[in-house]
PQR file of N, CA, C, O and H, with PARSE charges and radii, in Angstrom:
ATOM      1  N   MET A   1      95.058 110.539  78.874 -0.4000 1.5000
ATOM      2  CA  MET A   1      96.380 109.724  79.409 -0.0000 2.0000
ATOM      3  C   MET A   1      95.644 108.410  79.906  0.5500 1.7000
ATOM      4  O   MET A   1      94.492 108.370  80.338 -0.5500 1.4000
ATOM      5  N   THR A   2      96.533 107.324  79.764 -0.4000 1.5000
ATOM      6  CA  THR A   2      96.160 106.161  80.159 -0.0000 2.0000
ATOM      7  C   THR A   2      96.560 106.120  81.773  0.5500 1.7000
ATOM      8  O   THR A   2      97.217 106.994  82.340 -0.5500 1.4000
ATOM      9  H   THR A   2      97.468 107.357  79.413  0.4000 1.0000
ATOM     10  N   LEU A   3      96.009 104.884  82.409 -0.4000 1.5000
ATOM     11  CA  LEU A   3      96.327 104.881  83.869 -0.0000 2.0000
ATOM     12  C   LEU A   3      97.709 104.630  84.026  0.5500 1.7000
ATOM     13  O   LEU A   3      98.114 105.059  85.106 -0.5500 1.4000
ATOM     14  H   LEU A   3      95.476 104.174  81.949  0.4000 1.0000
ATOM     15  N   ASP A   4      98.731 103.992  83.212 -0.4000 1.5000
ATOM     16  CA  ASP A   4      99.938 103.873  83.357 -0.0000 2.0000
ATOM     17  C   ASP A   4     100.730 105.039  82.943  0.5500 1.7000
ATOM     18  O   ASP A   4     101.895 105.192  83.308 -0.5500 1.4000
ATOM     19  H   ASP A   4      98.402 103.644  82.334  0.4000 1.0000
ATOM     20  N   ALA A   5     100.079 105.890  82.155 -0.4000 1.5000
ATOM     21  CA  ALA A   5     100.905 107.249  81.803 -0.0000 2.0000
ATOM     22  C   ALA A   5     100.607 108.130  82.993  0.5500 1.7000
ATOM     23  O   ALA A   5     101.472 108.930  83.351 -0.5500 1.4000
ATOM     24  H   ALA A   5      99.132 105.765  81.858  0.4000 1.0000
ATOM     25  N   GLU A   6      99.458 108.052  83.637 -0.4000 1.5000
ATOM     26  CA  GLU A   6      99.185 108.880  84.900 -0.0000 2.0000
ATOM     27  C   GLU A   6     100.014 108.478  85.962  0.5500 1.7000
ATOM     28  O   GLU A   6     100.511 109.359  86.664 -0.5500 1.4000
ATOM     29  H   GLU A   6      98.755 107.402  83.347  0.4000 1.0000
ATOM     30  N   LYS A   7     100.271 107.166  86.223 -0.4000 1.5000
ATOM     31  CA  LYS A   7     101.223 106.719  87.208 -0.0000 2.0000
ATOM     32  C   LYS A   7     102.587 107.137  87.042  0.5500 1.7000
ATOM     33  O   LYS A   7     103.319 107.423  87.990 -0.5500 1.4000
ATOM     34  H   LYS A   7      99.867 106.450  85.653  0.4000 1.0000
ATOM     35  N   ALA A   8     102.939 107.172  85.795 -0.4000 1.5000
ATOM     36  CA  ALA A   8     104.298 107.519  85.371 -0.0000 2.0000
ATOM     37  C   ALA A   8     104.607 109.046  85.758  0.5500 1.7000
ATOM     38  O   ALA A   8     105.674 109.401  86.259 -0.5500 1.4000
ATOM     39  H   ALA A   8     102.345 106.940  85.025  0.4000 1.0000
ATOM     40  N   PHE A   9     103.552 109.892  85.466 -0.4000 1.5000
ATOM     41  CA  PHE A   9     103.550 111.268  85.496 -0.0000 2.0000
ATOM     42  C   PHE A   9     103.678 111.670  87.080  0.5500 1.7000
ATOM     43  O   PHE A   9     104.469 112.517  87.493 -0.5500 1.4000
ATOM     44  H   PHE A   9     102.685 109.604  85.059  0.4000 1.0000
ATOM     45  N   LEU A  10     102.785 110.936  87.883 -0.4000 1.5000
ATOM     46  CA  LEU A  10     102.791 111.073  89.272 -0.0000 2.0000
ATOM     47  C   LEU A  10     103.906 110.643  89.971  0.5500 1.7000
ATOM     48  O   LEU A  10     104.075 111.254  91.026 -0.5500 1.4000
ATOM     49  H   LEU A  10     102.142 110.248  87.547  0.4000 1.0000
ATOM     50  N   ALA A  11     104.772 109.728  89.701 -0.4000 1.5000
ATOM     51  CA  ALA A  11     105.683 108.985  90.361 -0.0000 2.0000
ATOM     52  C   ALA A  11     106.772 109.981  91.112  0.5500 1.7000
ATOM     53  O   ALA A  11     107.042 109.869  92.308 -0.5500 1.4000
ATOM     54  H   ALA A  11     104.634 109.232  88.844  0.4000 1.0000
ATOM     55  N   PRO A  12     107.308 110.886  90.313 -0.5600 1.5000
ATOM     56  CA  PRO A  12     108.267 111.766  91.163  0.2800 2.0000
ATOM     57  C   PRO A  12     107.598 112.494  92.166  0.5500 1.7000
ATOM     58  O   PRO A  12     108.241 112.899  93.134 -0.5500 1.4000
ATOM     59  N   PHE A  13     106.299 112.730  92.054 -0.4000 1.5000
ATOM     60  CA  PHE A  13     105.492 113.603  92.934 -0.0000 2.0000
ATOM     61  C   PHE A  13     105.253 112.628  94.282  0.5500 1.7000
ATOM     62  O   PHE A  13     105.397 113.010  95.443 -0.5500 1.4000
ATOM     63  H   PHE A  13     105.776 112.401  91.267  0.4000 1.0000
ATOM     64  N   PHE A  14     104.887 111.395  93.893 -0.4000 1.5000
ATOM     65  CA  PHE A  14     104.713 110.535  94.932 -0.0000 2.0000
ATOM     66  C   PHE A  14     106.080 110.363  95.923  0.5500 1.7000
ATOM     67  O   PHE A  14     106.001 110.425  97.150 -0.5500 1.4000
ATOM     68  H   PHE A  14     104.771 111.085  92.949  0.4000 1.0000
ATOM     69  N   GLU A  15     107.154 110.170  95.299 -0.4000 1.5000
ATOM     70  CA  GLU A  15     108.420 110.368  96.002 -0.0000 2.0000
ATOM     71  C   GLU A  15     108.638 111.371  96.876  0.5500 1.7000
ATOM     72  O   GLU A  15     108.936 111.200  98.058 -0.5500 1.4000
ATOM     73  H   GLU A  15     107.219 110.119  94.302  0.4000 1.0000
ATOM     74  N   ASP A  16     108.479 112.578  96.254 -0.4000 1.5000
ATOM     75  CA  ASP A  16     108.322 113.728  97.064 -0.0000 2.0000
ATOM     76  C   ASP A  16     107.524 113.844  98.344  0.5500 1.7000
ATOM     77  O   ASP A  16     107.829 114.456  99.367 -0.5500 1.4000
ATOM     78  H   ASP A  16     108.237 112.717  95.294  0.4000 1.0000
ATOM     79  N   ALA A  17     106.434 113.130  98.082 -0.4000 1.5000
ATOM     80  CA  ALA A  17     105.497 113.191  99.225 -0.0000 2.0000
ATOM     81  C   ALA A  17     106.019 111.929 100.242  0.5500 1.7000
ATOM     82  O   ALA A  17     105.918 112.101 101.457 -0.5500 1.4000
ATOM     83  H   ALA A  17     106.186 112.633  97.251  0.4000 1.0000
ATOM     84  N   ARG A  18     106.339 111.201  99.939 -0.4000 1.5000
ATOM     85  CA  ARG A  18     106.920 110.073 100.668 -0.0000 2.0000
ATOM     86  C   ARG A  18     107.871 110.587 101.927  0.5500 1.7000
ATOM     87  O   ARG A  18     107.855 110.227 103.104 -0.5500 1.4000
ATOM     88  H   ARG A  18     106.421 111.061  98.952  0.4000 1.0000
ATOM     89  N   GLN A  19     108.804 111.676 101.167 -0.4000 1.5000
ATOM     90  CA  GLN A  19     109.894 112.311 101.824 -0.0000 2.0000
ATOM     91  C   GLN A  19     109.387 113.279 102.693  0.5500 1.7000
ATOM     92  O   GLN A  19     110.217 113.953 103.303 -0.5500 1.4000
ATOM     93  H   GLN A  19     108.817 111.968 100.211  0.4000 1.0000
ATOM     94  N   GLY A  20     108.114 113.507 102.891 -0.4000 1.5000
ATOM     95  CA  GLY A  20     107.514 114.568 103.575 -0.0000 2.0000
ATOM     96  C   GLY A  20     107.391 115.995 102.987  0.5500 1.7000
ATOM     97  O   GLY A  20     107.093 116.906 103.759 -0.5500 1.4000
ATOM     98  H   GLY A  20     107.440 112.960 102.395  0.4000 1.0000
ATOM     99  N   GLU A  21     107.604 116.258 101.651 -0.4000 1.5000
ATOM    100  CA  GLU A  21     107.410 117.480 101.143 -0.0000 2.0000
ATOM    101  C   GLU A  21     105.733 117.760 100.952  0.5500 1.7000
ATOM    102  O   GLU A  21     104.845 116.920 100.813 -0.5500 1.4000
ATOM    103  H   GLU A  21     107.846 115.517 101.025  0.4000 1.0000
ATOM    104  N   ILE A  22     105.646 119.001 100.988 -0.4000 1.5000
ATOM    105  CA  ILE A  22     104.223 119.377 100.704 -0.0000 2.0000
ATOM    106  C   ILE A  22     104.382 119.895  99.140  0.5500 1.7000
ATOM    107  O   ILE A  22     105.298 120.458  98.539 -0.5500 1.4000
ATOM    108  H   ILE A  22     106.368 119.684 101.101  0.4000 1.0000
ATOM    109  N   LEU A  23     102.933 119.396  98.726 -0.4000 1.5000
ATOM    110  CA  LEU A  23     103.036 119.748  97.132 -0.0000 2.0000
ATOM    111  C   LEU A  23     101.621 120.537  97.075  0.5500 1.7000
ATOM    112  O   LEU A  23     100.637 120.066  97.646 -0.5500 1.4000
ATOM    113  H   LEU A  23     102.190 118.939  99.214  0.4000 1.0000
ATOM    114  N   ALA A  24     101.567 121.701  96.396 -0.4000 1.5000
ATOM    115  CA  ALA A  24     100.392 122.309  96.325 -0.0000 2.0000
ATOM    116  C   ALA A  24      99.837 121.949  94.861  0.5500 1.7000
ATOM    117  O   ALA A  24     100.547 121.862  93.860 -0.5500 1.4000
ATOM    118  H   ALA A  24     102.366 122.084  95.932  0.4000 1.0000
ATOM    119  N   VAL A  25      98.317 121.736  94.910 -0.4000 1.5000
ATOM    120  CA  VAL A  25      97.845 121.128  93.813 -0.0000 2.0000
ATOM    121  C   VAL A  25      98.024 122.151  92.574  0.5500 1.7000
ATOM    122  O   VAL A  25      98.038 121.813  91.390 -0.5500 1.4000
ATOM    123  H   VAL A  25      97.740 121.807  95.724  0.4000 1.0000
ATOM    124  N   SER A  26      98.155 123.438  93.062 -0.4000 1.5000
ATOM    125  CA  SER A  26      98.329 124.361  91.805 -0.0000 2.0000
ATOM    126  C   SER A  26      99.727 123.955  90.984  0.5500 1.7000
ATOM    127  O   SER A  26      99.770 123.930  89.754 -0.5500 1.4000
ATOM    128  H   SER A  26      98.144 123.712  94.024  0.4000 1.0000
ATOM    129  N   ALA A  27     100.681 123.692  91.708 -0.4000 1.5000
ATOM    130  CA  ALA A  27     101.935 123.427  91.035 -0.0000 2.0000
ATOM    131  C   ALA A  27     101.883 122.035  90.328  0.5500 1.7000
ATOM    132  O   ALA A  27     102.453 121.904  89.245 -0.5500 1.4000
ATOM    133  H   ALA A  27     100.646 123.713  92.707  0.4000 1.0000
ATOM    134  N   LEU A  28     101.221 120.996  90.903 -0.4000 1.5000
ATOM    135  CA  LEU A  28     101.026 119.728  90.167 -0.0000 2.0000
ATOM    136  C   LEU A  28     100.048 120.007  88.879  0.5500 1.7000
ATOM    137  O   LEU A  28     100.235 119.436  87.804 -0.5500 1.4000
ATOM    138  H   LEU A  28     100.758 121.103  91.783  0.4000 1.0000
ATOM    139  N   HIS A  29      99.089 120.853  89.077 -0.4000 1.5000
ATOM    140  CA  HIS A  29      98.359 121.264  87.847 -0.0000 2.0000
ATOM    141  C   HIS A  29      99.103 121.868  86.910  0.5500 1.7000
ATOM    142  O   HIS A  29      98.878 121.505  85.755 -0.5500 1.4000
ATOM    143  H   HIS A  29      98.937 121.317  89.950  0.4000 1.0000
ATOM    144  N   HIS A  30     100.021 122.781  87.095 -0.4000 1.5000
ATOM    145  CA  HIS A  30     100.635 123.586  86.165 -0.0000 2.0000
ATOM    146  C   HIS A  30     101.790 122.352  85.436  0.5500 1.7000
ATOM    147  O   HIS A  30     102.047 122.403  84.234 -0.5500 1.4000
ATOM    148  H   HIS A  30     100.203 123.076  88.033  0.4000 1.0000
ATOM    149  N   ALA A  31     102.291 121.482  86.182 -0.4000 1.5000
ATOM    150  CA  ALA A  31     103.235 120.617  85.648 -0.0000 2.0000
ATOM    151  C   ALA A  31     102.420 119.745  84.721  0.5500 1.7000
ATOM    152  O   ALA A  31     102.873 119.494  83.605 -0.5500 1.4000
ATOM    153  H   ALA A  31     102.082 121.441  87.159  0.4000 1.0000
ATOM    154  N   LEU A  32     101.230 119.256  85.111 -0.4000 1.5000
ATOM    155  CA  LEU A  32     100.374 118.572  84.064 -0.0000 2.0000
ATOM    156  C   LEU A  32      99.944 119.131  82.753  0.5500 1.7000
ATOM    157  O   LEU A  32      99.795 118.447  81.739 -0.5500 1.4000
ATOM    158  H   LEU A  32     100.862 119.460  86.018  0.4000 1.0000
ATOM    159  N   GLU A  33      99.749 120.438  82.836 -0.4000 1.5000
ATOM    160  CA  GLU A  33      99.305 121.165  81.754 -0.0000 2.0000
ATOM    161  C   GLU A  33     100.377 121.355  80.822  0.5500 1.7000
ATOM    162  O   GLU A  33     100.140 121.312  79.614 -0.5500 1.4000
ATOM    163  H   GLU A  33      99.870 120.993  83.659  0.4000 1.0000
ATOM    164  N   GLN A  34     101.752 121.600  81.345 -0.4000 1.5000
ATOM    165  CA  GLN A  34     103.027 121.473  80.571 -0.0000 2.0000
ATOM    166  C   GLN A  34     103.317 119.996  79.865  0.5500 1.7000
ATOM    167  O   GLN A  34     103.715 119.854  78.709 -0.5500 1.4000
ATOM    168  H   GLN A  34     101.944 121.635  82.326  0.4000 1.0000
ATOM    169  N   HIS A  35     103.047 118.983  80.758 -0.4000 1.5000
ATOM    170  CA  HIS A  35     103.238 117.712  80.290 -0.0000 2.0000
ATOM    171  C   HIS A  35     102.316 117.367  78.968  0.5500 1.7000
ATOM    172  O   HIS A  35     102.751 116.816  77.957 -0.5500 1.4000
ATOM    173  H   HIS A  35     102.723 119.098  81.697  0.4000 1.0000
ATOM    174  N   LEU A  36     101.026 117.778  79.164 -0.4000 1.5000
ATOM    175  CA  LEU A  36     100.166 117.632  78.181 -0.0000 2.0000
ATOM    176  C   LEU A  36     100.116 118.624  77.004  0.5500 1.7000
ATOM    177  O   LEU A  36      99.488 118.378  75.975 -0.5500 1.4000
ATOM    178  H   LEU A  36     100.673 118.226  79.985  0.4000 1.0000
ATOM    179  N   GLY A  37     100.794 119.729  77.204 -0.4000 1.5000
ATOM    180  CA  GLY A  37     100.816 120.766  76.267 -0.0000 2.0000
ATOM    181  C   GLY A  37      99.359 121.566  75.872  0.5500 1.7000
ATOM    182  O   GLY A  37      99.146 122.207  74.843 -0.5500 1.4000
ATOM    183  H   GLY A  37     101.305 119.929  78.040  0.4000 1.0000
ATOM    184  N   ARG A  38      98.497 121.348  76.921 -0.4000 1.5000
ATOM    185  CA  ARG A  38      97.142 122.036  76.762 -0.0000 2.0000
ATOM    186  C   ARG A  38      96.687 122.312  78.099  0.5500 1.7000
ATOM    187  O   ARG A  38      97.182 121.731  79.064 -0.5500 1.4000
ATOM    188  H   ARG A  38      98.670 120.828  77.757  0.4000 1.0000
ATOM    189  N   LYS A  39      95.658 123.272  78.223 -0.4000 1.5000
ATOM    190  CA  LYS A  39      95.075 123.721  79.479 -0.0000 2.0000
ATOM    191  C   LYS A  39      94.209 122.405  79.960  0.5500 1.7000
ATOM    192  O   LYS A  39      93.689 121.665  79.124 -0.5500 1.4000
ATOM    193  H   LYS A  39      95.256 123.745  77.439  0.4000 1.0000
ATOM    194  N   VAL A  40      94.114 122.211  81.155 -0.4000 1.5000
ATOM    195  CA  VAL A  40      93.195 121.152  81.849 -0.0000 2.0000
ATOM    196  C   VAL A  40      92.586 121.987  83.080  0.5500 1.7000
ATOM    197  O   VAL A  40      93.230 122.867  83.652 -0.5500 1.4000
ATOM    198  H   VAL A  40      94.536 122.812  81.834  0.4000 1.0000
ATOM    199  N   THR A  41      91.186 121.593  83.449 -0.4000 1.5000
ATOM    200  CA  THR A  41      90.556 122.045  84.585 -0.0000 2.0000
ATOM    201  C   THR A  41      91.137 121.652  85.847  0.5500 1.7000
ATOM    202  O   THR A  41      91.807 120.621  85.915 -0.5500 1.4000
ATOM    203  H   THR A  41      90.663 120.879  82.984  0.4000 1.0000
ATOM    204  N   VAL A  42      90.943 122.359  86.814 -0.4000 1.5000
ATOM    205  CA  VAL A  42      91.482 121.905  88.215 -0.0000 2.0000
ATOM    206  C   VAL A  42      90.563 120.710  88.737  0.5500 1.7000
ATOM    207  O   VAL A  42      91.054 119.972  89.591 -0.5500 1.4000
ATOM    208  H   VAL A  42      90.399 123.196  86.759  0.4000 1.0000
ATOM    209  N   ALA A  43      89.251 120.462  88.282 -0.4000 1.5000
ATOM    210  CA  ALA A  43      88.639 119.349  88.508 -0.0000 2.0000
ATOM    211  C   ALA A  43      89.154 118.046  87.937  0.5500 1.7000
ATOM    212  O   ALA A  43      89.077 117.004  88.589 -0.5500 1.4000
ATOM    213  H   ALA A  43      88.853 121.062  87.588  0.4000 1.0000
ATOM    214  N   THR A  44      89.731 118.101  86.603 -0.4000 1.5000
ATOM    215  CA  THR A  44      90.467 117.110  86.104 -0.0000 2.0000
ATOM    216  C   THR A  44      91.724 116.856  86.838  0.5500 1.7000
ATOM    217  O   THR A  44      91.998 115.665  86.984 -0.5500 1.4000
ATOM    218  H   THR A  44      89.793 118.947  86.074  0.4000 1.0000
ATOM    219  N   MET A  45      92.499 117.670  87.302 -0.4000 1.5000
ATOM    220  CA  MET A  45      93.538 117.359  88.338 -0.0000 2.0000
ATOM    221  C   MET A  45      93.320 116.725  89.555  0.5500 1.7000
ATOM    222  O   MET A  45      94.043 115.891  90.100 -0.5500 1.4000
ATOM    223  H   MET A  45      92.276 118.637  87.184  0.4000 1.0000
ATOM    224  N   ASN A  46      92.050 117.284  90.012 -0.4000 1.5000
ATOM    225  CA  ASN A  46      91.426 116.658  91.348 -0.0000 2.0000
ATOM    226  C   ASN A  46      91.001 115.206  91.078  0.5500 1.7000
ATOM    227  O   ASN A  46      91.324 114.328  91.879 -0.5500 1.4000
ATOM    228  H   ASN A  46      91.463 117.961  89.570  0.4000 1.0000
ATOM    229  N   ASN A  47      90.357 114.953  90.081 -0.4000 1.5000
ATOM    230  CA  ASN A  47      89.936 113.464  89.501 -0.0000 2.0000
ATOM    231  C   ASN A  47      91.194 112.590  89.491  0.5500 1.7000
ATOM    232  O   ASN A  47      91.215 111.487  90.039 -0.5500 1.4000
ATOM    233  H   ASN A  47      90.095 115.666  89.431  0.4000 1.0000
ATOM    234  N   LEU A  48      92.274 113.139  88.828 -0.4000 1.5000
ATOM    235  CA  LEU A  48      93.384 112.336  88.603 -0.0000 2.0000
ATOM    236  C   LEU A  48      94.105 111.943  89.797  0.5500 1.7000
ATOM    237  O   LEU A  48      94.643 110.839  89.884 -0.5500 1.4000
ATOM    238  H   LEU A  48      92.257 114.034  88.383  0.4000 1.0000
ATOM    239  N   LEU A  49      94.133 112.835  90.748 -0.4000 1.5000
ATOM    240  CA  LEU A  49      94.636 112.518  92.178 -0.0000 2.0000
ATOM    241  C   LEU A  49      93.818 111.566  93.033  0.5500 1.7000
ATOM    242  O   LEU A  49      94.301 110.656  93.707 -0.5500 1.4000
ATOM    243  H   LEU A  49      93.695 113.731  90.677  0.4000 1.0000
ATOM    244  N   ARG A  50      92.510 111.876  92.936 -0.4000 1.5000
ATOM    245  CA  ARG A  50      91.654 110.933  93.607 -0.0000 2.0000
ATOM    246  C   ARG A  50      91.769 109.358  92.985  0.5500 1.7000
ATOM    247  O   ARG A  50      91.684 108.419  93.776 -0.5500 1.4000
ATOM    248  H   ARG A  50      92.118 112.615  92.389  0.4000 1.0000
ATOM    249  N   ARG A  51      91.913 109.175  91.928 -0.4000 1.5000
ATOM    250  CA  ARG A  51      92.004 108.020  91.094 -0.0000 2.0000
ATOM    251  C   ARG A  51      93.181 107.222  91.492  0.5500 1.7000
ATOM    252  O   ARG A  51      93.192 105.997  91.375 -0.5500 1.4000
ATOM    253  H   ARG A  51      91.983 109.938  91.286  0.4000 1.0000
ATOM    254  N   HIS A  52      94.233 107.947  91.989 -0.4000 1.5000
ATOM    255  CA  HIS A  52      95.626 107.421  92.502 -0.0000 2.0000
ATOM    256  C   HIS A  52      95.889 107.534  93.987  0.5500 1.7000
ATOM    257  O   HIS A  52      97.014 107.484  94.485 -0.5500 1.4000
ATOM    258  H   HIS A  52      94.223 108.943  92.083  0.4000 1.0000
ATOM    259  N   GLY A  53      94.629 107.707  94.729 -0.4000 1.5000
ATOM    260  CA  GLY A  53      94.693 107.592  96.178 -0.0000 2.0000
ATOM    261  C   GLY A  53      95.180 108.747  96.808  0.5500 1.7000
ATOM    262  O   GLY A  53      95.552 108.481  97.951 -0.5500 1.4000
ATOM    263  H   GLY A  53      93.715 107.748  94.325  0.4000 1.0000
ATOM    264  N   TRP A  54      95.320 109.904  96.512 -0.4000 1.5000
ATOM    265  CA  TRP A  54      95.712 111.055  96.986 -0.0000 2.0000
ATOM    266  C   TRP A  54      94.463 111.730  97.584  0.5500 1.7000
ATOM    267  O   TRP A  54      93.342 111.724  97.076 -0.5500 1.4000
ATOM    268  H   TRP A  54      95.018 110.120  95.583  0.4000 1.0000
ATOM    269  N   ARG A  55      94.822 112.304  98.724 -0.4000 1.5000
ATOM    270  CA  ARG A  55      93.801 113.109  99.414 -0.0000 2.0000
ATOM    271  C   ARG A  55      94.454 114.445  99.980  0.5500 1.7000
ATOM    272  O   ARG A  55      95.653 114.617 100.197 -0.5500 1.4000
ATOM    273  H   ARG A  55      95.732 112.310  99.137  0.4000 1.0000
ATOM    274  N   LYS A  56      93.592 115.205 100.141 -0.4000 1.5000
ATOM    275  CA  LYS A  56      93.959 116.687 100.882 -0.0000 2.0000
ATOM    276  C   LYS A  56      94.343 116.449 102.309  0.5500 1.7000
ATOM    277  O   LYS A  56      93.544 116.248 103.223 -0.5500 1.4000
ATOM    278  H   LYS A  56      92.617 115.065  99.964  0.4000 1.0000
ATOM    279  N   VAL A  57      95.667 116.493 102.408 -0.4000 1.5000
ATOM    280  CA  VAL A  57      96.147 116.663 103.913 -0.0000 2.0000
ATOM    281  C   VAL A  57      96.725 117.826 104.191  0.5500 1.7000
ATOM    282  O   VAL A  57      97.675 118.167 103.487 -0.5500 1.4000
ATOM    283  H   VAL A  57      96.316 116.656 101.664  0.4000 1.0000
ATOM    284  N   ALA A  58      96.290 118.665 105.247 -0.4000 1.5000
ATOM    285  CA  ALA A  58      96.861 119.846 105.366 -0.0000 2.0000
ATOM    286  C   ALA A  58      97.709 119.846 106.757  0.5500 1.7000
ATOM    287  O   ALA A  58      97.424 119.043 107.646 -0.5500 1.4000
ATOM    288  H   ALA A  58      95.518 118.389 105.819  0.4000 1.0000
ATOM    289  N   PRO A  59      98.649 120.686 106.881 -0.5600 1.5000
ATOM    290  CA  PRO A  59      99.288 120.733 108.327  0.2800 2.0000
ATOM    291  C   PRO A  59      98.259 121.356 109.360  0.5500 1.7000
ATOM    292  O   PRO A  59      97.440 122.216 109.034 -0.5500 1.4000
ATOM    293  N   GLY A  60      98.362 120.921 110.432 -0.4000 1.5000
ATOM    294  CA  GLY A  60      97.512 121.434 111.541 -0.0000 2.0000
ATOM    295  C   GLY A  60      97.602 122.677 111.780  0.5500 1.7000
ATOM    296  O   GLY A  60      98.704 123.226 111.783 -0.5500 1.4000
ATOM    297  H   GLY A  60      99.026 120.223 110.697  0.4000 1.0000
ATOM    298  N   LYS A  61      96.406 123.381 112.034 -0.4000 1.5000
ATOM    299  CA  LYS A  61      96.514 124.725 112.436 -0.0000 2.0000
ATOM    300  C   LYS A  61      96.829 125.040 113.876  0.5500 1.7000
ATOM    301  O   LYS A  61      96.483 124.327 114.818 -0.5500 1.4000
ATOM    302  H   LYS A  61      95.511 122.935 112.032  0.4000 1.0000
ATOM    303  N   ARG A  62      97.500 126.145 113.973 -0.4000 1.5000
ATOM    304  CA  ARG A  62      98.186 126.254 115.275 -0.0000 2.0000
ATOM    305  C   ARG A  62      97.516 127.727 115.919  0.5500 1.7000
ATOM    306  O   ARG A  62      97.746 128.831 115.424 -0.5500 1.4000
ATOM    307  H   ARG A  62      97.780 126.724 113.208  0.4000 1.0000
ATOM    308  N   TYR A  63      96.736 127.517 116.996 -0.4000 1.5000
ATOM    309  CA  TYR A  63      96.375 128.631 117.595 -0.0000 2.0000
ATOM    310  C   TYR A  63      97.357 129.939 117.930  0.5500 1.7000
ATOM    311  O   TYR A  63      98.228 129.718 118.771 -0.5500 1.4000
ATOM    312  H   TYR A  63      96.549 126.621 117.397  0.4000 1.0000
ATOM    313  N   VAL A  64      97.314 131.027 117.465 -0.4000 1.5000
ATOM    314  CA  VAL A  64      98.316 132.041 117.785 -0.0000 2.0000
ATOM    315  C   VAL A  64      98.485 132.427 119.330  0.5500 1.7000
ATOM    316  O   VAL A  64      99.577 132.683 119.836 -0.5500 1.4000
ATOM    317  H   VAL A  64      96.606 131.207 116.782  0.4000 1.0000
ATOM    318  N   ALA A  65      97.488 132.434 119.890 -0.4000 1.5000
ATOM    319  CA  ALA A  65      97.449 132.710 121.388 -0.0000 2.0000
ATOM    320  C   ALA A  65      97.896 131.736 122.553  0.5500 1.7000
ATOM    321  O   ALA A  65      98.040 131.998 123.748 -0.5500 1.4000
ATOM    322  H   ALA A  65      96.600 132.226 119.479  0.4000 1.0000
ATOM    323  N   VAL A  66      98.095 130.403 121.801 -0.4000 1.5000
ATOM    324  CA  VAL A  66      98.427 129.368 122.561 -0.0000 2.0000
ATOM    325  C   VAL A  66      99.917 129.380 123.368  0.5500 1.7000
ATOM    326  O   VAL A  66     100.915 129.706 122.725 -0.5500 1.4000
ATOM    327  H   VAL A  66      97.978 130.190 120.831  0.4000 1.0000
ATOM    328  N   ASP A  67     100.010 129.088 124.502 -0.4000 1.5000
ATOM    329  CA  ASP A  67     101.245 129.151 125.282 -0.0000 2.0000
ATOM    330  C   ASP A  67     102.022 127.972 124.777  0.5500 1.7000
ATOM    331  O   ASP A  67     101.598 126.817 124.829 -0.5500 1.4000
ATOM    332  H   ASP A  67      99.199 128.823 125.024  0.4000 1.0000
ATOM    333  N   ARG A  68     103.198 128.332 124.280 -0.4000 1.5000
ATOM    334  CA  ARG A  68     104.395 127.360 123.653 -0.0000 2.0000
ATOM    335  C   ARG A  68     104.662 126.156 124.588  0.5500 1.7000
ATOM    336  O   ARG A  68     104.700 124.979 124.229 -0.5500 1.4000
ATOM    337  H   ARG A  68     103.542 129.270 124.238  0.4000 1.0000
ATOM    338  N   GLN A  69     104.853 126.659 125.918 -0.4000 1.5000
ATOM    339  CA  GLN A  69     105.340 125.875 127.024 -0.0000 2.0000
ATOM    340  C   GLN A  69     104.255 124.823 127.154  0.5500 1.7000
ATOM    341  O   GLN A  69     104.579 123.636 127.155 -0.5500 1.4000
ATOM    342  H   GLN A  69     104.822 127.615 126.209  0.4000 1.0000
ATOM    343  N   ASP A  70     103.080 125.162 127.256 -0.4000 1.5000
ATOM    344  CA  ASP A  70     101.890 124.038 127.302 -0.0000 2.0000
ATOM    345  C   ASP A  70     101.963 123.088 126.151  0.5500 1.7000
ATOM    346  O   ASP A  70     101.639 121.917 126.350 -0.5500 1.4000
ATOM    347  H   ASP A  70     102.817 126.126 127.256  0.4000 1.0000
ATOM    348  N   GLN A  71     102.373 123.492 124.920 -0.4000 1.5000
ATOM    349  CA  GLN A  71     102.370 122.601 123.775 -0.0000 2.0000
ATOM    350  C   GLN A  71     103.633 121.457 123.965  0.5500 1.7000
ATOM    351  O   GLN A  71     103.585 120.326 123.483 -0.5500 1.4000
ATOM    352  H   GLN A  71     102.636 124.443 124.759  0.4000 1.0000
ATOM    353  N   VAL A  72     104.531 121.882 124.601 -0.4000 1.5000
ATOM    354  CA  VAL A  72     105.574 121.079 124.788 -0.0000 2.0000
ATOM    355  C   VAL A  72     105.458 119.816 125.755  0.5500 1.7000
ATOM    356  O   VAL A  72     105.909 118.686 125.572 -0.5500 1.4000
ATOM    357  H   VAL A  72     104.570 122.802 124.993  0.4000 1.0000
ATOM    358  N   GLU A  73     104.666 120.360 126.932 -0.4000 1.5000
ATOM    359  CA  GLU A  73     104.299 119.197 127.895 -0.0000 2.0000
ATOM    360  C   GLU A  73     103.242 118.333 127.466  0.5500 1.7000
ATOM    361  O   GLU A  73     102.892 117.388 128.173 -0.5500 1.4000
ATOM    362  H   GLU A  73     104.300 121.279 127.081  0.4000 1.0000
TER
END
């Protein structure tokens, strides 16, 4: 894919991300395979995302035994 084709493919996903949606790379990987009509490696997917400035951002982990009242304060 050309750089412009990659941007066009990722555009809807960027919009979802801007609106705060979480996107699993596995779902994006599956969509890319369907778009191309062939299998691609996960490394290819990760390289594509890195080329376009995406990085792994995960929600913060919450300690199970924490007091919820202390978190509010």
